[in-house]
C-alpha positions as CSV (number, residue, x, y, z in Angstrom):
1,M,101.3,109.7,15.8
2,A,104.4,107.5,15.9
3,A,107.7,109.0,14.6
4,S,109.3,107.5,11.5
5,L,113.0,107.1,12.2
6,S,115.8,107.1,9.7
7,K,118.2,104.2,9.5
8,T,120.9,106.3,11.3
9,Q,118.4,107.2,14.1
10,R,117.6,103.5,14.6
11,Y,121.3,102.7,14.7
12,A,121.8,105.4,17.3
13,L,119.0,104.2,19.5
14,R,120.0,100.6,19.3
15,G,123.7,101.5,19.9
16,L,122.8,103.5,23.0
17,A,120.5,100.9,24.4
18,D,123.1,98.1,23.8
19,R,125.6,100.2,25.9
20,A,123.6,100.6,29.1
21,G,121.3,103.3,27.7
22,S,123.4,106.3,28.7
23,G,126.4,108.1,27.2
24,A,128.6,111.2,27.3
25,I,128.6,113.8,24.5
26,T,132.1,114.3,23.1
27,K,133.7,117.6,21.9
28,T,132.9,116.5,18.3
29,G,129.2,115.9,19.0
30,T,129.3,112.1,19.0
31,V,128.3,110.0,21.9
32,L,130.6,107.7,23.9
33,A,128.9,104.9,25.8
34,A,130.5,102.0,27.6
35,G,133.8,103.0,26.2
36,E,132.7,103.0,22.5
37,I,131.7,105.8,20.1
38,I,128.1,105.0,18.9
39,G,128.1,104.5,15.1
40,T,128.2,101.9,12.4
41,Y,130.8,99.3,12.7
42,Y,132.4,96.7,10.4
43,G,133.6,94.0,12.8
44,D,135.4,96.0,15.5
45,Q,136.3,98.9,13.2
46,L,134.2,102.1,13.5
47,V,133.0,103.0,10.0
48,E,131.0,106.2,10.8
49,A,130.3,107.9,14.1
50,I,126.7,109.2,14.6
51,G,126.9,112.9,14.8
52,S,125.1,115.7,16.7
53,A,122.4,116.3,14.2
54,T,121.0,112.8,14.8
55,W,121.2,113.1,18.6
56,V,119.4,116.5,18.5
57,R,116.7,115.1,16.3
58,L,116.2,112.1,18.7
59,M,116.0,114.5,21.6
60,T,113.4,116.6,19.7
61,L,111.4,113.4,19.2
62,G,111.7,112.5,22.9
63,M,113.7,109.3,22.3
64,V,116.7,110.5,24.3
65,E,116.9,113.1,27.1
66,P,119.6,115.0,29.1
67,D,121.2,113.0,31.9
68,G,123.4,115.6,33.5
69,P,126.0,117.9,32.0
70,K,127.2,116.7,28.5
71,R,125.3,113.4,29.0
72,L,122.2,111.8,27.5
73,R,120.1,108.7,28.1
74,I,117.5,106.8,26.2
75,T,113.9,107.4,27.3
76,D,111.0,105.0,27.8
77,L,109.7,106.2,24.4
78,G,113.0,105.4,22.8
79,R,113.0,101.9,24.4
80,A,109.5,101.4,23.1
81,Q,110.6,102.3,19.6
82,I,113.4,99.7,19.8
83,V,110.8,97.1,20.9
84,K,108.6,98.2,18.0
85,M,111.6,97.7,15.6
86,G,111.7,94.1,16.8
87,R,114.5,94.1,19.4
88,A,114.1,94.6,23.1
89,A,116.4,97.0,24.8
């Protein structure tokens, strides 16, 4: 059964995939990838960072996985979900 992702979870997956697919978990539970906090942006301005609850849920669903201490990366299942959403990662 395919997972139904929320809008925030889709933003998180796309944001991570667009930034090389790997990132560091910050002290506040957000993810920093390619020098940017993953979240929703208005132009170049960060509007809302995606928090730890979303990342934990994506990990539970198998969309992201640990990639060393305080790091995570997108999985093949996560990339397949992005393709399913209509955008290749």
